[in-house]
N, C-alpha and C positions, 0 to 999 in steps of 0.2 A: 895348331890343334887346340880347340877350346877345352876348358876344364871339364865340361860335361862329356866331351868325346874321350878325354883321358880316363875318366871314371868308367865310362861304358866299356872301353877297350880293356881296362884292367880286370873287369869282372865278367868278360864276355863268356867265360866257361861256366858261369853259375846258372843252374836251372832250378826253378822253384819246384819243390816236391808236390805231388798230388795229395790233396787233403782228403782223408777218409773220416767222415763223421756219420756214424750209424746209430747214435744213441736214441733212446725212446723219445726224448723231448726235442731232438735236433730240428725237425721241420718247423714246429711251432716257435721254437726259440729263434730261429733264423728270421722269421717274419717280424717278430717283436724287435729284434736287434736292428734290422733294416729300417723299420718304422722310427725307432729312436735315433738312429744315425742321421736320417733325413731331416730330423727336427733338432739336432744338436746345434747350439749356437756356434757361429764361426770362430770366436776366440778360443773355444775348447778344441783341442786336437788330441791325437792318439796318445801322445806322451803323458798328458794330464790324466787320461783314463788309466794308463798303465800304472802310474804312480798311485792313483786312487785304489786300484785293485790290490796292489802290493801292500799298501798301508792298511787296508781293511783286513787283509789276511793276517798280518801281524797283530792287528787289534783284536781279531777273533781269538788268537792264541792267548793274548793278555787277558781277554774277557773270561776265557775258560780258567785260566790260572786264578783270577780273582773270585771265580765262582766257589772256590774252596772256602772263602770267607762269607760270601753272601750269594745265594743261588739266583738272585735277581740279575746277576751278571750274565746268566744264561740267555736272558732276553736281549742284553746288549750284544751277545755273540750272534744272535739271529740277525740283528740289524747290520752287523759287520759282514756277515756272510752274504747278505743281500747286496751291500755295496761292493763286496769282492766280485760277485757275479757281474754287476754292472760294469765295473772297470775292466775286469779280466776278459769279459766276453765282447764288450762294445768297442774296445780299442782297435782290434783288427777290422771289424765291420766298418767302422768309421773311415779307416784308411782306404778300404776297398770302395766304399760308396763315393768318397771324394777323389778317388784315383790318386792317392798320395801314399802309395805303398812303398815300404822299404823292407823287402823280404828277408834279407840277411840280418839287418839290424833288429827287426821285429822278432824274428825267430829266436835270436840269441838272448835279447833282453827279456822277452816274455818268459822264456822257459828257465832262464837262470833265476829270475825273481820268483817264479813259481816254486822252484826247488828250495830257495831260502825261506819263502813263505810257508812251505810245508813243514820245515823244521820248527818254525815258530808255532804253527797250529798244533802239531803233535806234541810239542813241548808243553804248550798250554794244557792240552788234554791230560798229559802225564802228571801235571801239577794240580789238576782240578779236583782230585779226590773222587771223580766219577769214572775214571778208567785206570786200570793198573798200568804203571810206567812200562812194564815189560810188553804189554799189548800195544801201547802207543809206539814204542820203539819198533816193534815188529811191523806195525802198519807203515811207519816211516820208511823202514828199510825196503819193504815191498813196493811202496810208491816210487822210491828212487830207482829201484831195479826196473820197474815197468817203464819209467821215464827213460832210463838208459837204453832199454830195448827199443823203445819207440824212436829215439834219436839215431841209434845205429841203423835201424830199418830205413829211416829217412835218408841217410847218407848212402846206404848200399842198395836200396831198392827204389829210391825216389818216391816213397810213399810215407806221408806223415799221418799216422793213425792218431786221431783225436779222441777216440773212444774204443773200448774193448767190448766186443759183442754189442750189447745194447746199453752199455753203461759208460758214462763220461763224467766230467767234472760237475756239470749242472745237476745230474742225478745225485751225486755225492753231497752237494750242498743241500738239496731237498731232503735227503735222508738225515743229515745233521740237524737241520731245522726241526724236522719232525721229532728227532730224538731229544732235542733240547726241550721241546714242549712236553714230551712224554715223561721226562725226568721229574717234572713237578708232581706227577701222579704216581709214576711207577719207577722210583729210583732203583729198586731191586726187583728181580723176576725169578721165576722157577722156585717158588716157595721161599722167597727172600734169601736164597743162597748165592745168587750172582747179581752183580751190578748190571744194569741195563746196558751201559756202554761197553762193559767187558764182554757180554754175550754178543753184542753187535760187532765188536772189534774182532772177536774170534771168527765169526762168520765171514767178515770182510777179509781177514787174513787167508782163510781157506779159499775164498773166491779169487783174490788177487794172486795167490800162489798158483792156482789152476790156470788163470789167464797167462801168467808169466811162462809157465811150462809149455802151454799150448802154442802161443805165438812164437816163442823162441824155437821150439822144435819145428814148427811149420816154416819159419824163415830159414833155418839151417838147411832143411830139405830143399827148399826152393833155390837157395844160393848154390847148393851142391850140384843140383841138376843144371842150373844155368852156367856153371863154370866147371862142368865135368871134364876131367883130364882124359884125353884120348890115348 
């Protein structure tokens, strides 16, 4: 038996989950990503893009932390967010376009690095002086809980949800970029009583908590009905 046959037989029970992407920008983003993937030079492969996305996410957190000294680092954070989008979004598309997919490896590496990158990003925001550390921690906890919910649903339901309602990672990056630009004009809002990112963070916490409760409850009901004891 060949090495390829041994690998195939070892993982014969693995089934790739259905990808659910329903965000506002998903349709247009997919076209752009396929266009980029078809024109990506051959020496560049998915692992390079994964590393780029992760490094850019960590660099975004560092840029936010340095913004406490000089607000021009907010511009650097915008560039890092753009590179994070490129690496994080294009790696999987490139693999699919080239028919070089590694579903188990890609799923594990991408989302493990996403979690570590989220810690770096929120840590940077907590140190930036533009957001309360408590709010940054709250956002991080809810992000990780939503991620856990999504990964458990992938295993138990065979559905990997890449967005919640019409909101996904790309929309989050767009909001962060818009927020960075707005900080130069309106660092404080509501009669100068609240920092802009604190207000946005509280709104995000409420929205993410609502998503978490809704999808958790829905999946529990679905699983209960599908495995009802007679």
